[in-house]
C-alpha positions as CSV (number, residue, x, y, z in Angstrom):
1,X,27.3,-7.9,16.3
2,X,24.5,-9.8,17.9
3,X,21.8,-7.7,16.0
4,X,23.6,-8.5,12.8
5,X,23.5,-12.2,13.4
6,X,19.8,-12.1,14.3
7,X,19.0,-10.0,11.2
8,X,21.0,-12.4,9.0
9,X,19.1,-15.4,10.5
10,X,15.8,-13.7,10.0
11,X,16.7,-12.8,6.4
12,X,17.3,-16.5,5.7
13,X,14.6,-18.3,7.8
14,X,11.5,-16.1,7.3
15,X,11.3,-16.5,3.5
16,X,12.3,-20.2,3.8
17,X,9.5,-20.9,6.4
18,X,7.0,-19.0,4.4
19,X,7.9,-20.8,1.1
20,X,7.5,-24.1,3.0
21,X,4.0,-23.1,3.8
22,X,3.4,-22.4,0.1
23,X,4.4,-25.9,-0.8
24,X,1.7,-27.3,1.4
25,X,-1.2,-25.4,-0.3
26,X,-3.5,-28.0,-1.8
27,X,-4.1,-27.5,-5.5
28,X,-7.8,-28.3,-5.7
29,X,-10.7,-26.3,-6.9
30,X,-12.1,-26.3,-3.3
31,X,-8.9,-24.7,-2.0
32,X,-9.0,-22.1,-4.8
33,X,-12.6,-21.3,-4.1
34,X,-11.8,-20.5,-0.4
35,X,-9.1,-17.9,-0.2
36,X,-9.5,-17.5,3.6
37,X,-6.9,-20.3,4.2
38,X,-4.4,-18.5,2.0
39,X,-5.2,-15.2,3.7
40,X,-4.5,-16.8,7.0
41,X,-1.1,-18.0,5.9
42,X,-0.2,-14.5,4.6
43,X,-1.4,-13.0,7.9
44,X,0.7,-15.6,9.9
45,X,3.8,-14.0,8.4
46,X,2.9,-10.4,7.9
47,X,1.5,-9.7,11.4
48,X,4.5,-11.1,13.3
49,X,6.8,-9.3,10.9
50,X,5.1,-5.9,11.7
51,X,5.1,-6.7,15.4
52,X,8.8,-7.5,15.3
53,X,9.6,-4.3,13.5
54,X,7.5,-2.3,16.0
55,X,9.3,-3.9,18.9
56,X,12.7,-3.4,17.4
57,X,11.9,0.2,16.5
58,X,11.8,1.1,20.2
59,X,15.4,0.0,20.6
60,X,16.8,2.2,17.8
61,X,19.1,5.1,18.6
62,X,18.2,7.7,17.3
63,X,14.5,6.7,17.5
64,X,12.2,6.6,14.6
65,X,10.8,9.9,13.4
66,X,7.2,10.7,14.2
67,X,6.4,10.3,10.5
68,X,7.9,6.8,10.4
69,X,6.2,5.9,13.7
70,X,2.8,6.9,12.2
71,X,3.5,4.9,9.0
72,X,4.4,1.9,11.0
73,X,1.2,2.2,13.0
74,X,-0.8,2.5,9.8
75,X,0.9,-0.6,8.3
76,X,-0.1,-2.5,11.5
77,X,-3.7,-1.2,11.3
78,X,-3.9,-2.2,7.6
79,X,-2.7,-5.7,8.3
80,X,-5.0,-6.1,11.3
81,X,-8.0,-4.9,9.3
82,X,-7.2,-7.4,6.5
83,X,-6.4,-10.3,8.9
84,X,-9.5,-9.7,10.9
85,X,-11.6,-10.3,7.8
86,X,-9.9,-13.3,6.2
87,X,-13.2,-15.1,5.5
88,X,-14.0,-12.4,2.9
89,X,-10.5,-12.0,1.6
90,X,-9.7,-12.0,-2.1
91,X,-6.4,-12.0,-4.0
92,X,-7.0,-8.2,-4.5
93,X,-7.4,-7.4,-0.8
94,X,-4.4,-9.6,0.1
95,X,-2.3,-7.9,-2.5
96,X,-3.5,-4.5,-1.3
97,X,-2.5,-5.3,2.2
98,X,0.9,-6.4,1.1
99,X,1.3,-3.2,-1.0
100,X,0.2,-1.1,2.1
101,X,2.6,-2.8,4.5
102,X,5.8,-4.2,3.0
103,X,7.0,-0.9,1.3
104,X,6.3,1.0,4.5
105,X,8.4,-1.5,6.5
106,X,11.1,-1.4,3.9
107,X,11.2,2.4,4.0
108,X,11.4,2.5,7.8
109,X,14.2,-0.1,7.9
110,X,16.1,1.6,5.1
111,X,16.0,5.0,6.9
112,X,16.7,3.5,10.4
113,X,19.9,3.8,12.4
114,X,20.7,0.1,12.0
115,X,24.1,-0.7,10.6
116,X,24.2,-1.3,6.9
117,X,24.6,-5.1,7.3
118,X,21.5,-5.4,9.5
119,X,19.5,-3.1,7.3
120,X,20.4,-5.1,4.2
121,X,19.6,-8.4,5.9
122,X,16.2,-7.2,7.0
123,X,15.4,-5.6,3.6
124,X,16.3,-8.9,2.0
125,X,14.1,-10.8,4.4
126,X,11.1,-8.4,3.6
127,X,11.7,-8.9,-0.1
128,X,11.6,-12.7,0.5
129,X,8.3,-12.4,2.5
130,X,6.8,-10.3,-0.3
131,X,7.9,-12.7,-3.0
132,X,6.6,-15.7,-1.1
133,X,3.3,-14.0,-0.4
134,X,2.9,-13.1,-4.0
135,X,3.5,-16.7,-5.0
136,X,1.0,-17.9,-2.5
137,X,-1.6,-15.4,-3.6
138,X,-1.0,-16.3,-7.3
139,X,-1.4,-20.1,-6.5
140,X,-4.7,-19.5,-4.8
141,X,-6.3,-17.6,-7.7
142,X,-8.8,-19.3,-9.9
143,X,-7.1,-21.1,-12.7
144,X,-4.0,-21.7,-10.7
145,X,-5.1,-25.2,-9.5
146,X,-3.8,-26.9,-12.6
147,X,-0.3,-25.7,-11.9
148,X,0.1,-24.8,-15.5
149,X,2.8,-22.3,-16.2
150,X,1.9,-19.7,-18.9
151,X,4.0,-19.9,-22.0
């Protein structure tokens, strides 16, 4: 029951906190020219998310398969590689890191021994993180500074 409450709280608060960070992104040409601040914000969410999944994976019964453990490790390495080079980050490298980590985490959670409610709450949380990160990346791309919405 306690895990279900924690998962539900995480499903709500992680995307909300990340979207709050999106609202604070300055919409100037200078901010668009430097993607490293945006990359840092993406890393500030993705790295702790991966670390949390890695920590919680040790508590599962039955434990993760060797294949899922390897995938989780690779996702962590991809995030660490990207986050270690945020000064040279681009929207393409940020999107690539998200594409390499979020689906892996979703697959591991979906196949885990968590109860259905906890699984669904965590999957919803990851979807929120990915959506918020995609919004942040889109805002930081050249041409997004005007805030214009395509018709």
